[in-house]
N, C-alpha and C positions, 0 to 999 in steps of 0.2 A: 735866298730862296732855297727851300729844302726839297730837292728833287730826289728821285730814286724809289719812292714808294708808289706803287701802281694803285691809283684810285679807280680808274675806269678801264675796262678791257672790252673791246668790241671785236667780235670774230664773225666774219662772213654774213653780215646783216643784210637782209634782202626783203623787199616789199613790192608787190605788184598790185595793180588795179586793172583787172581784165587783162588785156594784152600790153599794158603800159608798165614798164619797170621803173618804179619811182626811185628805188634804191637797189643797187646791184652789188652784192657780196662785198660790203664795205667793212674794212678792218682797221683798227687803230687803237692806241693806248694813250692814257692821260695820267700824268704823275702828280703827286702832291706838290703844290706851289707852282705848277706850270700853267701858263695861259695859252690856250690852244684855240685858234680861229678856224672856223669852218666856212669857206666861201665858195661862191659859184654863181653863175647867172640864174635868172629867174627860171624856176622849173627844174633846177638841178637836183633837187631832192633833200635840201637842207632841212626844211620844216618837217618832212616825213621822218627823217633820221632823228631829229630832236624829239618828236612825238613818241617814237619807239623807245628812246632812252628814258623818257620820263614816264612811260607806262600808259600814255594816252592812245597808243596804237600798238597792235601786236604784230611782230614781224612774221613773215612767212617762213623764214629760216634764219639761222644765225644764233649767236649767244652774246648776252650782255652781262658783264660781271662788275659789280660796284663794291669796292672795298672787300673783295674776296667772296661776296655773296652773289649768286646768280639772280638776276632780276628780270630775265626775259619773260615777258607776258604778265608781270605783276602789275597791280593797279597803282595809279599815281600816288595815292595816299601811302601805300606800303613803301614805295620808292622814296617818298618824301621823308618818312620816318627813319629811313636808313641814313639820312644825312645828305640828301640831295635837294638843293634849293633851285628855284627857277624863276626867272623874270620873263615877261612876254613883250611882244611888239606893242601891244595896246595895254596901257595901265588899267588895273581893275581895283579900285578902292571904294570905300563907302563915303560918298561926298558929304553926307550930313554928320558923320562922326568926326571927332578930332583926329589930328595926326597921331597922337599917342594911342587913342582908342583903336585905330586901325592896326597898329602893331600889337596891342594887347589881345585882339581877337586871334591873331596868328599864334601868339604865345600860349594863350589859354587852350587852344586846340592842340598844340604840340605837347603841352604838359598834361593833357587829358583832364582838364579841370572844368569842362563845360557843365558838369553836373555838381559843381561845388555850390550847393544852395545856401550855405551859411556865410558866404563872403560875397559882397557886392561885386558884380562882374568887373566893373571898371577900376576896382582897386587891386585886382589880381595882376601880378607881374608888372606893376607900375614902374618899379625901379629898373627892371630889365628893359622895359620899353624905352625908358629914358636913356639907358646906356646905349641902346642901338641907335637912337636918334643922335646922340652925341657922336657915335662912330661915323655917321654919314654927314656930320656937320649941320644937323637940323635941331639942335637942342632948343633953340628959341622959337620953334614952330609947334611945340607940343600941344598947345591949347587951341590951335587954329583949326577950323573945319577944313577937311580936305577939298571941299568944293571951291575954296578960295585960293588954292595953291596954283602957282604957275606950272606949266607943263614940266619944266626942268626939275622943279622941286618934287613933283609927283614921281618922277623917275628915281630920284634919290630916296623917297619914301618907299617905293617898291623894292629898292635894294635893301633897305633896312628890314622890310618884311621878309625878304628872302633869307636873311640871316637869322630869323626867329627859330629855326629848327637846328641851329648850330651846324650848318652844313660843312662838309669836307669837300663836296663837289657842288659847283654852281653852274647851272645851265642858263645861258642868257641869249634869248632869241631876239635879234635886232635891238639891242639895248639902247641905241642912240637914235632910233627911228623917230622922226618928227622934231628932233631937237636942233637948236641953233648950233653952228660950228663950235663956238666957245664952250657951250654946255656939253657937247659931245666929248670934247677933250677932257673937261673937268670930271665928268662922270666916269670915264674909263681910267683916268689916273687914280681916282678914288678907289675904284674897284681893284685895280692892279695893286695899289699899296696895301689894301686890306688883305687881299688874297696872298700876297707874298709874306706879309707879317704873320699871318695865321696858317700858312701852308695849305691854303684852299686851292684845289684844282678848278680852273675855269675853262669851260668850253663855250664859245660864243660865235654866233653868226653875225655878219655885218656887211653892209654894202659900201660903207665909207672906207676907202682904202687907206686914208691917212690914219684912221683909228686902228686898222688891222696892222699896218706895218710898224706903227709906233709901239704897240702894246703886246703883240703876240710873240711868244717864244718860238712857236711853230705854227705852220699854216697847213690845213688840209684843203684841197681843191676838188670839188665835185662838179661833174658835168654829165647830164643825162643819167643821173643816178650812180655813176661810177666814180671812184676815187682816181683822179688822173695825176695828182701831184701831192707830195708831202715833204715838208722840210722847213728850214729856217726862212725868215722873210727874204733874205738874200738869195737863197736857192730857188724859192718859188718865183721871185722876181725875174730870175735869169732863165726860167723854164720856158722854152719856145712854144710848147703846146699850150701852156697857160696864157702866154702872150697872145697867141692866135685866137684862142677860144673865149677868153674872158676879159683879161685886163686891158689889152691893147698896148701897142708899142709906146704911144705918147704918154699914157698914164705911168707906165713903168719908168720911162725916162724922167718924168717929173719927180717920182719918188726917189730915184737915184740922185737927182740934182739937189733935192732938199737935204739929203744926207751928206752932201759934200763930195759925192763920187765924181770922178772926171767925166766930162761930157763925151 
């Protein structure tokens, strides 16, 4: 893992809706090759924070810097072109198009070839689409319509599409939502392997604590819009405020027990 290069810097990020503070002066950094989890109870402000990082929401105050460039208030497409990929809680693919074609659409957009009238659309970026499918273990699915895929395979396809813009930063909002336990583990192991091999920084939100504690290098904990804890999985697990507000003593004990810690 290649740490030390700051990909994302967030300083004093805040967002309110009327009198409700969705995010309150949140600050953190993410480095190349690092996997950072953002957790918290429902309504903690995770999705609002993600939307501001991605450009879908404009912060009331604060600053966002991606790879040395300030992106505060920029549109999602501008952020995407800087090398920021994103996956969503609910997959969004074209069900009547093939798996390969879904990736080609993203590649054609990224390489600005939407108006290449001399080349048939679905022959453009075909080899790169196949490379991305191979990267996520779906080389044998290229010709299948997306509408025929199982949900776990759709999630892997979404990950391949997220790599179409050659991201250095990947934002994953509830990446394992709706997946079976085994599929959750496989998807996050795949993501972690690719991220560490290619020095991609990953910021993800997740409710499954098994996924969080197994894969995150560091964990941020939000509660009522404020950052209440930050540190390694062990440090966050031992934090009494986190235990009381979010995780619960029993769940933390179970996580310790799985890792072989003394009871």
